N, CA, C and O of each residue as an XYZ file, in Angstrom:
276
protein
N       0.816     -1.196      0.000
C       0.000      0.000      0.000
C       0.864      1.266      0.000
O       0.510      2.270     -0.617
N       1.995      1.201      0.698
C       2.896      2.358      0.703
C       3.393      2.671     -0.702
O       3.562      3.831     -1.080
N       3.620      1.608     -1.464
C       4.085      1.793     -2.840
C       3.011      2.498     -3.673
O       3.335      3.361     -4.489
N       1.764      2.149     -3.480
C       0.662      2.785     -4.195
C       0.579      4.269     -3.840
O       0.366      5.115     -4.709
N       0.747      4.567     -2.575
C       0.690      5.959     -2.133
C       1.859      6.739     -2.714
O       1.697      7.884     -3.135
N       3.038      6.121     -2.738
C       4.213      6.775     -3.320
C       4.004      7.040     -4.809
O       4.314      8.123     -5.304
N       3.476      6.041     -5.516
C       3.225      6.217     -6.950
C       2.196      7.314     -7.189
O       2.334      8.118     -8.111
N       1.175      7.339     -6.358
C       0.157      8.377     -6.493
C       0.760      9.754     -6.231
O       0.459     10.716     -6.937
N       1.606      9.839     -5.220
C       2.280     11.103     -4.915
C       3.144     11.576     -6.070
O       3.161     12.765     -6.391
N       3.865     10.646     -6.701
C       4.701     10.987     -7.854
C       3.847     11.472     -9.023
O       4.200     12.435     -9.704
N       2.733     10.803     -9.246
C       1.846     11.206    -10.340
C       1.264     12.592    -10.079
O       1.135     13.401    -10.998
N       0.917     12.857     -8.831
C       0.381     14.180     -8.482
C       1.449     15.242     -8.699
O       1.153     16.314     -9.229
N       2.689     14.962     -8.298
C       3.787     15.919     -8.508
C       4.009     16.199     -9.987
O       4.187     17.350    -10.383
N       3.998     15.141    -10.811
C       4.164     15.331    -12.266
C       3.022     16.156    -12.830
O       3.225     17.024    -13.679
N       1.834     15.878    -12.355
C       0.664     16.613    -12.811
C       0.758     18.095    -12.428
O       0.449     18.974    -13.233
N       1.184     18.358    -11.195
C       1.342     19.743    -10.753
C       2.400     20.473    -11.571
O       2.227     21.643    -11.915
N       3.488     19.787    -11.881
C       4.537     20.397    -12.709
C       3.992     20.713    -14.098
O       4.275     21.773    -14.656
N       3.219     19.800    -14.644
C       2.616     20.035    -15.959
C       1.667     21.232    -15.917
O       1.667     22.063    -16.825
N       0.872     21.313    -14.876
C      -0.052     22.437    -14.734
C       0.726     23.753    -14.643
O       0.334     24.751    -15.246
N       1.821     23.751    -13.892
C       2.647     24.963    -13.774
C       3.240     25.361    -15.122
O       3.218     26.534    -15.495
N       3.772     24.372    -15.852
C       4.353     24.673    -17.168
C       3.295     25.202    -18.134
O       3.546     26.142    -18.888
N       2.123     24.596    -18.105
C       1.056     25.055    -19.000
C       0.581     26.457    -18.617
O       0.260     27.264    -19.490
N       0.536     26.743    -17.334
C       0.140     28.084    -16.893
C       1.172     29.114    -17.347
O       0.805     30.200    -17.796
N       2.457     28.782    -17.235
C       3.513     29.686    -17.704
C       3.430     29.890    -19.211
O       3.546     31.011    -19.705
N       3.230     28.796    -19.930
C       3.119     28.889    -21.383
C       1.905     29.725    -21.778
O       1.976     30.531    -22.706
N       0.807     29.536    -21.081
C      -0.401     30.298    -21.353
C      -0.158     31.787    -21.125
O      -0.584     32.618    -21.928
N       0.523     32.123    -20.037
C       0.829     33.524    -19.750
C       1.722     34.115    -20.843
O       1.509     35.245    -21.284
N       2.723     33.344    -21.276
C       3.599     33.811    -22.350
C       2.823     34.015    -23.650
O       3.040     34.997    -24.359
N       1.934     33.102    -23.954
C       1.134     33.229    -25.172
C       0.201     34.438    -25.102
O      -0.011     35.126    -26.100
N      -0.349     34.687    -23.920
C      -1.193     35.879    -23.756
C      -0.389     37.153    -23.981
O      -0.868     38.093    -24.615
N       0.839     37.182    -23.458
C       1.716     38.342    -23.669
C       2.037     38.525    -25.147
O       2.004     39.642    -25.664
N       2.349     37.416    -25.826
C       2.642     37.493    -27.254
C       1.426     37.981    -28.045
O       1.556     38.778    -28.974
N       0.258     37.498    -27.669
C      -0.965     37.910    -28.343
C      -1.196     39.404    -28.166
O      -1.543     40.095    -29.124
N      -1.009     39.905    -26.956
C      -1.192     41.331    -26.704
C      -0.187     42.162    -27.499
O      -0.537     43.208    -28.047
N       1.060     41.697    -27.561
C       2.076     42.406    -28.342
C       1.702     42.404    -29.829
O       1.871     43.414    -30.512
N       1.202     41.286    -30.323
C       0.796     41.204    -31.732
C      -0.398     42.114    -32.019
O      -0.458     42.760    -33.064
N      -1.329     42.157    -31.100
C      -2.485     43.046    -31.281
C      -2.054     44.499    -31.290
O      -2.551     45.295    -32.087
N      -1.139     44.841    -30.414
C      -0.640     46.217    -30.358
C       0.083     46.583    -31.652
O      -0.131     47.659    -32.210
N       0.937     45.680    -32.121
C       1.657     45.921    -33.372
C       0.678     46.043    -34.535
O       0.849     46.898    -35.403
N      -0.334     45.203    -34.554
C      -1.339     45.256    -35.613
C      -2.078     46.598    -35.589
O      -2.324     47.198    -36.635
N      -2.424     47.053    -34.401
C      -3.122     48.329    -34.272
C      -2.245     49.478    -34.783
O      -2.730     50.377    -35.470
N      -0.963     49.441    -34.446
C      -0.048     50.483    -34.923
C       0.068     50.443    -36.444
O       0.072     51.488    -37.096
N       0.161     49.240    -37.010
C       0.251     49.117    -38.467
C      -1.029     49.599    -39.143
O      -0.973     50.250    -40.186
N      -2.170     49.287    -38.562
C      -3.434     49.759    -39.130
C      -3.489     51.292    -39.120
O      -3.978     51.911    -40.066
N      -2.985     51.888    -38.048
C      -2.957     53.352    -37.961
C      -2.031     53.934    -39.025
O      -2.369     54.928    -39.668
N      -0.873     53.321    -39.210
C       0.058     53.811    -40.232
C      -0.534     53.673    -41.625
O      -0.349     54.552    -42.468
N      -1.247     52.574    -41.877
C      -1.902     52.383    -43.177
C      -2.956     53.458    -43.398
O      -3.051     54.021    -44.488
N      -3.744     53.744    -42.375
C      -4.780     54.772    -42.498
C      -4.149     56.139    -42.774
O      -4.658     56.907    -43.590
N      -3.047     56.439    -42.097
C      -2.365     57.712    -42.339
C      -1.796     57.773    -43.747
O      -1.896     58.807    -44.407
N      -1.207     56.693    -44.212
C      -0.655     56.658    -45.576
C      -1.768     56.802    -46.600
O      -1.614     57.502    -47.600
N      -2.890     56.137    -46.349
C      -4.032     56.246    -47.269
C      -4.516     57.692    -47.352
O      -4.816     58.190    -48.437
N      -4.590     58.358    -46.207
C      -5.041     59.750    -46.185
C      -4.066     60.644    -46.959
O      -4.485     61.547    -47.683
N      -2.763     60.384    -46.799
C      -1.771     61.188    -47.543
C      -1.897     60.961    -49.043
O      -1.820     61.910    -49.824
N      -2.092     59.708    -49.451
C      -2.236     59.396    -50.882
C      -3.498     60.050    -51.432
O      -3.465     60.649    -52.507
N      -4.609     59.942    -50.707
C      -5.848     60.564    -51.167
C      -5.703     62.082    -51.255
O      -6.230     62.700    -52.180
N      -5.002     62.678    -50.315
C      -4.773     64.124    -50.343
C      -3.923     64.508    -51.550
O      -4.206     65.496    -52.227
N      -2.884     63.724    -51.813
C      -2.023     64.005    -52.969
C      -2.804     63.845    -54.271
O      -2.647     64.651    -55.188
N      -3.641     62.817    -54.359
C      -4.441     62.618    -55.567
C      -5.429     63.761    -55.775
O      -5.696     64.157    -56.910
N      -5.961     64.281    -54.700
C      -6.932     65.373    -54.808
C      -6.267     66.651    -55.324
O      -6.931     67.494    -55.927
N      -4.981     66.795    -55.092
C      -4.276     68.000    -55.542
C      -3.796     67.905    -56.993
O      -3.391     68.913    -57.572
N      -3.834     66.737    -57.573
C      -3.392     66.565    -58.963
C      -4.409     67.254    -59.886
O      -5.615     67.208    -59.643
N      -3.907     67.884    -60.934
C      -4.828     68.502    -61.891
C      -5.599     67.436    -62.660
O      -5.090     66.340    -62.897
N      -6.819     67.762    -63.045
C      -7.614     66.840    -63.835
C      -7.021     66.762    -65.233
O      -6.536     67.767    -65.752
N      -7.050     65.588    -65.849
C      -6.487     65.469    -67.214
C      -7.316     66.275    -68.199
O      -8.534     66.390    -68.060
N      -6.644     66.827    -69.187
C      -7.339     67.592    -70.225
C      -8.137     66.612    -71.088
O      -7.697     65.494    -71.358
N      -9.324     67.062    -71.514
C     -10.167     66.216    -72.343
C      -9.526     66.098    -73.726
O      -9.318     67.115    -74.388
N      -9.212     64.895    -74.171
C      -8.522     64.699    -75.460
C      -9.487     64.841    -76.627
O      -9.042     64.887    -77.774
N     -10.800     64.913    -76.379
C     -11.781     65.038    -77.457
C     -11.868     66.471    -77.972
O     -12.428     66.699    -79.044
N     -11.334     67.432    -77.244
C     -11.479     68.845    -77.671
C     -10.553     69.196    -78.738
O     -10.550     70.336    -79.203
């Protein structure tokens, strides 16, 4: 019976270690996800700013002369 209790104790310890590793990995993945979301938001903002600059530049271009005249 002592052997059974020892084996159970070892299994519980392995399980606890696995839970700790998974919790650490989960925390790291959450951090990576937040960093990726932040980077994505910054890139979306830069794209919007670039789009606005391009649209502004296009609006300042003269209209082409009508070739039918």
